C-alpha positions as CSV (number, residue, x, y, z in Angstrom):
1,M,-0.2,0.0,-0.1
2,D,1.4,3.3,-1.1
3,C,1.8,6.2,1.1
4,S,-1.2,8.0,-0.5
5,S,-3.7,5.3,0.0
6,Y,-2.8,5.2,3.8
7,N,-3.4,8.9,4.0
8,H,-6.6,8.1,2.5
9,L,-7.6,5.6,4.9
10,L,-6.5,7.6,7.9
11,R,-9.1,10.2,6.8
12,L,-12.2,8.1,6.8
13,T,-14.5,7.2,9.5
14,P,-14.1,4.1,11.3
15,Y,-17.5,3.1,9.5
16,E,-16.4,4.0,6.1
17,L,-13.3,2.0,6.9
18,H,-15.1,-1.0,8.0
19,K,-16.8,-0.7,4.7
20,K,-14.0,-0.2,2.4
21,L,-11.9,-3.1,4.2
22,I,-15.1,-5.5,3.6
23,N,-15.7,-4.3,-0.2
24,H,-11.8,-4.9,-0.8
25,Y,-11.7,-8.5,0.6
26,V,-15.4,-9.8,-0.9
27,L,-13.7,-8.2,-4.4
28,T,-10.1,-9.7,-4.3
29,K,-10.5,-13.0,-2.0
30,K,-11.8,-15.7,-4.3
31,G,-15.3,-17.4,-3.2
32,A,-16.0,-14.7,-0.8
33,T,-18.8,-13.3,-2.8
34,A,-20.8,-16.4,-1.7
35,L,-21.0,-14.5,1.6
36,L,-23.3,-11.8,0.0
37,N,-25.8,-14.5,-1.0
38,R,-29.0,-14.3,0.9
39,D,-30.1,-17.4,3.3
40,S,-33.1,-18.9,1.7
41,S,-33.1,-22.0,3.9
42,R,-36.0,-20.8,5.9
43,D,-38.1,-18.9,2.5
44,K,-41.6,-20.6,2.1
45,R,-44.0,-20.5,-0.7
46,D,-47.6,-20.2,-0.4
47,I,-48.2,-24.0,-1.3
48,D,-45.7,-24.6,1.8
49,V,-47.6,-22.6,4.1
50,I,-51.0,-24.3,2.8
51,R,-49.3,-27.9,3.2
52,E,-48.1,-26.9,6.9
53,N,-51.5,-25.8,7.9
54,H,-53.6,-28.0,5.8
55,R,-56.6,-29.7,7.1
56,F,-59.0,-32.1,5.7
57,L,-61.7,-31.0,7.1
58,W,-62.6,-27.7,8.8
59,N,-64.7,-26.8,11.6
60,D,-67.2,-24.6,10.3
61,G,-67.6,-22.5,13.1
62,S,-64.0,-21.8,14.1
63,E,-61.9,-18.9,12.7
64,P,-58.4,-19.0,11.6
65,D,-55.8,-17.1,14.2
66,T,-53.2,-16.4,11.8
67,W,-52.7,-15.6,8.3
68,E,-51.2,-18.9,7.3
69,E,-54.0,-20.6,8.9
70,R,-56.2,-18.2,6.8
71,L,-54.6,-18.9,3.5
72,A,-54.9,-22.7,4.1
73,R,-58.7,-22.3,5.1
74,K,-59.3,-20.2,1.6
75,Y,-57.3,-23.0,-0.2
76,Y,-59.9,-25.9,1.7
77,D,-63.0,-23.7,0.8
78,K,-62.1,-23.6,-2.9
79,L,-62.1,-27.8,-3.2
80,F,-65.3,-29.8,-3.9
81,K,-65.8,-31.9,-0.9
82,E,-68.5,-34.2,-2.7
83,Y,-66.1,-37.2,-3.9
84,C,-62.3,-37.8,-3.1
85,I,-59.4,-38.4,-5.1
86,C,-57.5,-41.4,-4.0
87,D,-54.0,-42.8,-4.2
88,L,-54.0,-46.9,-4.2
89,I,-50.1,-47.2,-5.0
90,Y,-49.7,-48.7,-1.5
91,Y,-52.9,-50.9,-1.2
92,K,-51.4,-54.1,-0.4
93,E,-50.4,-52.4,3.2
94,N,-53.9,-50.8,3.6
95,K,-52.8,-47.4,3.2
96,V,-54.9,-45.1,0.8
97,A,-54.2,-41.4,0.6
98,M,-56.9,-39.3,-0.2
99,R,-58.0,-35.6,-1.1
100,W,-60.9,-33.5,-2.4
101,Q,-61.8,-32.8,-5.9
102,T,-59.7,-29.5,-7.2
103,E,-62.2,-27.3,-9.8
104,Q,-60.1,-28.9,-12.7
105,E,-61.3,-32.3,-11.7
106,L,-64.7,-31.3,-11.2
107,I,-65.0,-29.9,-14.8
108,T,-63.6,-32.9,-16.3
109,G,-65.2,-35.6,-14.3
110,K,-62.4,-37.2,-12.5
111,G,-63.6,-38.5,-9.4
112,Q,-67.2,-38.9,-10.5
113,F,-67.4,-39.8,-14.3
114,V,-63.9,-41.1,-14.4
115,C,-62.3,-43.3,-11.8
116,G,-60.9,-41.6,-8.5
117,E,-57.8,-43.2,-8.5
118,K,-55.2,-40.2,-9.5
119,R,-53.7,-42.6,-12.1
120,C,-56.6,-44.0,-13.6
121,R,-58.4,-43.0,-16.5
122,N,-61.1,-45.6,-16.7
123,A,-64.6,-44.3,-17.1
124,D,-66.5,-47.7,-17.5
125,N,-68.3,-49.9,-14.7
126,L,-67.7,-47.3,-11.8
127,K,-68.9,-48.1,-8.5
128,T,-69.3,-45.6,-5.5
129,W,-67.9,-47.0,-2.2
130,E,-68.5,-45.4,1.7
131,V,-65.1,-45.2,3.0
132,N,-64.1,-44.4,6.7
133,F,-60.9,-42.6,6.0
134,G,-58.5,-42.4,8.8
135,Y,-55.7,-40.3,9.1
136,I,-53.0,-38.3,11.6
137,E,-53.5,-34.7,11.4
138,H,-50.9,-32.1,13.3
139,G,-50.3,-35.5,15.7
140,E,-54.2,-36.3,16.3
141,K,-55.5,-39.0,14.7
142,K,-59.1,-38.4,12.9
143,N,-61.5,-40.0,10.8
144,A,-64.1,-39.0,8.2
145,L,-66.6,-40.8,6.3
146,V,-65.9,-40.1,2.6
147,K,-67.3,-41.2,-1.1
148,L,-65.1,-42.8,-3.7
149,R,-66.0,-43.5,-7.0
150,L,-63.8,-46.3,-8.7
151,C,-63.6,-48.6,-11.8
152,S,-63.6,-52.2,-11.3
153,D,-59.9,-53.1,-11.0
154,C,-59.4,-50.0,-8.5
155,S,-62.5,-51.4,-6.8
156,V,-60.4,-54.5,-6.3
157,K,-57.5,-53.0,-4.9
158,L,-59.6,-50.8,-2.4
159,N,-61.3,-53.9,-1.3
160,Y,-57.8,-55.6,-0.6
161,K,-58.0,-56.4,3.0
162,H,-61.0,-54.9,4.0
163,K,-64.5,-54.7,2.5
164,R,-65.9,-51.4,2.1
165,K,-69.5,-50.3,1.7
166,E,-70.8,-50.2,-1.7
167,I,-73.6,-47.2,-2.6
168,K,-75.6,-48.5,-4.7
169,R,-78.3,-46.1,-6.1
170,K,-81.6,-47.1,-7.6
171,R,-83.9,-45.2,-9.5
172,L,-87.7,-45.8,-10.1
173,K,-88.3,-45.5,-14.0
174,K,-91.6,-43.8,-15.0
175,L,-94.6,-46.2,-15.2
176,D,-96.6,-46.0,-18.6
177,G,-100.3,-45.8,-18.3
178,K,-103.0,-44.7,-15.3
179,H,-101.0,-46.2,-12.2
180,S,-98.6,-44.4,-10.5
181,I,-95.7,-45.4,-8.0
182,K,-97.8,-44.2,-5.2
183,S,-100.2,-46.4,-5.7
184,G,-98.4,-49.4,-6.4
185,S,-96.9,-48.6,-2.9
186,K,-100.2,-49.0,-1.3
187,I,-101.1,-52.1,-2.8
188,R,-97.7,-53.4,-1.6
189,N,-98.1,-52.6,1.5
190,E,-101.6,-54.1,1.7
191,V,-100.4,-57.1,0.2
192,N,-97.5,-57.5,3.1
193,N,-99.8,-56.9,5.5
194,G,-102.3,-59.7,4.3
195,T,-105.1,-57.8,2.9
196,S,-107.5,-59.5,0.6
197,C,-110.6,-59.1,-0.9
198,T,-113.9,-60.5,0.9
199,E,-116.7,-62.5,-0.9
200,G,-118.8,-59.3,-0.9
201,E,-116.4,-57.2,-3.0
202,D,-116.9,-56.4,-6.3
203,K,-115.1,-58.6,-8.9
204,G,-114.0,-55.5,-10.9
205,E,-112.5,-54.5,-7.8
206,S,-110.2,-57.7,-7.5
207,E,-109.0,-57.3,-10.7
208,D,-107.8,-53.7,-10.2
209,L,-106.1,-54.7,-7.0
210,E,-104.3,-57.7,-9.2
211,A,-103.5,-55.2,-12.0
212,E,-101.9,-52.7,-9.7
213,N,-100.1,-55.1,-7.9
214,N,-98.5,-56.3,-11.2
215,V,-97.3,-52.9,-11.9
216,W,-95.8,-52.8,-8.9
217,K,-94.1,-56.1,-9.6
218,E,-92.9,-54.5,-13.1
219,T,-91.6,-51.5,-11.8
220,N,-89.5,-53.5,-9.1
221,A,-88.4,-55.6,-11.9
222,N,-87.4,-52.4,-13.7
223,L,-84.9,-50.9,-11.0
224,D,-81.7,-50.3,-12.2
225,E,-78.4,-48.3,-11.9
226,P,-78.4,-45.0,-13.8
227,S,-76.9,-44.9,-16.8
228,R,-73.6,-42.6,-17.1
229,D,-75.7,-40.0,-19.5
230,E,-78.5,-40.0,-16.6
231,E,-76.3,-39.4,-13.8
232,F,-74.5,-36.8,-15.9
233,E,-77.7,-34.8,-16.4
234,E,-78.3,-35.4,-12.9
235,Y,-75.2,-33.9,-11.8
236,L,-75.7,-30.8,-13.7
237,E,-79.2,-30.2,-12.7
238,H,-77.7,-30.1,-9.1
239,L,-75.0,-27.8,-10.1
240,L,-77.4,-25.5,-11.7
241,L,-79.6,-25.2,-8.6
């Protein structure tokens, strides 16, 4: 260091001298610039905050206390909670991961008109299952009763060790003619209760009773699972209410 540079340093305040020496060290020492990088080890994205504070079910009566919980609750409110999406990769260990439908999955029918296993794309022979979902959340064990729509192959995986409850939706088709479902129900109750025509009743009434009873039997025979198109139309009707 020459004399002029030394005299220049003597005229600096302690703080200015400190900055100059540090800058000189950082700019001249190999690898020292890494010391200027900001520590990003504690940085968090919004999705990280949501994952840390996520709850499968939120209590509607409770209000989040922190902004992290409010962010997680806001994400939860945007989910659709009619059907679940599941992951059956560890089904042999009786481990089934579940989450609610997102908006995009609702639009495409994933989880309702397409198999609810996250990797499956099958849309045929879907069955609805009622599953008691047990999970650990923030160190606390919880349970929730959820519905899954799965294809035949995924249904076998779901019931690998434990038989789940299948929900079978029945629909009465419209009757042709003057007889209604209500009258058929009345006739069925009368038959089950042992009600019969007496000798004094008109023969025409007896024939009407038999005809209505036959209509009820035909109605029971027509009970069937709704088709995929019918189910989709019903779903749209509920969606537009």
